[in-house]
C-alpha angles and dihedrals in degrees: 000000000000121000126204133242132266092295088068097059114080091155129039123189116198129199114229116214113055093005113052098009138028105227097149094112090054093045093048092049090053093053092046087053095045112038099058088057087063097047097265128121119254107267126235121247089251092055091051093048090053092049103049128081107072100068131286097281091052092047093047088053089068088067109026140040118255095259092061100043099088093051092045092050090056092052092044094047095046091051093044090056089056096051100025099120101032100089108010118118140168118266113250110275093017099110094044091050094050092047092050094048093045090051089054092054096250114156107241128199136167112228112189143153088221114107109283096229092052092045093054091047090053094048090050093047093050093048098242099109093092089057094053129081092202146352114215121188147150112313096029090094137004088259139077135191128315091032108105092220090067092052091045089054091053094047092049091049090051093046088239138138130227091228091071100033135108130190121211113200147141107229145054086254088064093047091051091045093056095043092047087056094046104253138094132274122214109197136204126206094221094098139040104329137048130229096269092051093048092047090050089051090056103253109178093220133002129207137181093229145358088258090059092044091050092051089057096039097048 
């Protein structure tokens, strides 16, 4: 399937962790805090990077059996709330891209499997909330990426249509999310997966950074 150029995209949804923001230090700290309390060794950063992307319950399942996941999520979430804004930062090129798209009248929304409350706090803290038309995360609906109902909810809230939408993400979850909803995914390798993995997942375009993606998009 061939996708059009910038003129096609009236709405752009952007994944948060690994795509728009670098929160891996925060995420790693939360796992290092949590897993030893459940008899597991503290994970490496690389182990955490490989685990995240499909929501917290899915990620925690890489480290713990099902009967411990709910309790571990509570510990992880409580600690994350305490340290949420200490280490998080925008990915290089992120602010410039959002400003440029906002100035062109593109509808912009964050679509993430991170908890919605935390996602909105991060966007406010990093100063990008005024550039966004919505932030949609876990807990806002019964669904998560890559379920098409979650994407449909975001598009409806934005008054947008799938036919003119693009998703920017960093994982096969994002690729599947976009394709399930009927539009393309442009991927960056700044997060959880490399170029080969993203190509195998069917990403419609792959870039080394948001700056490189923006140069092509704009």
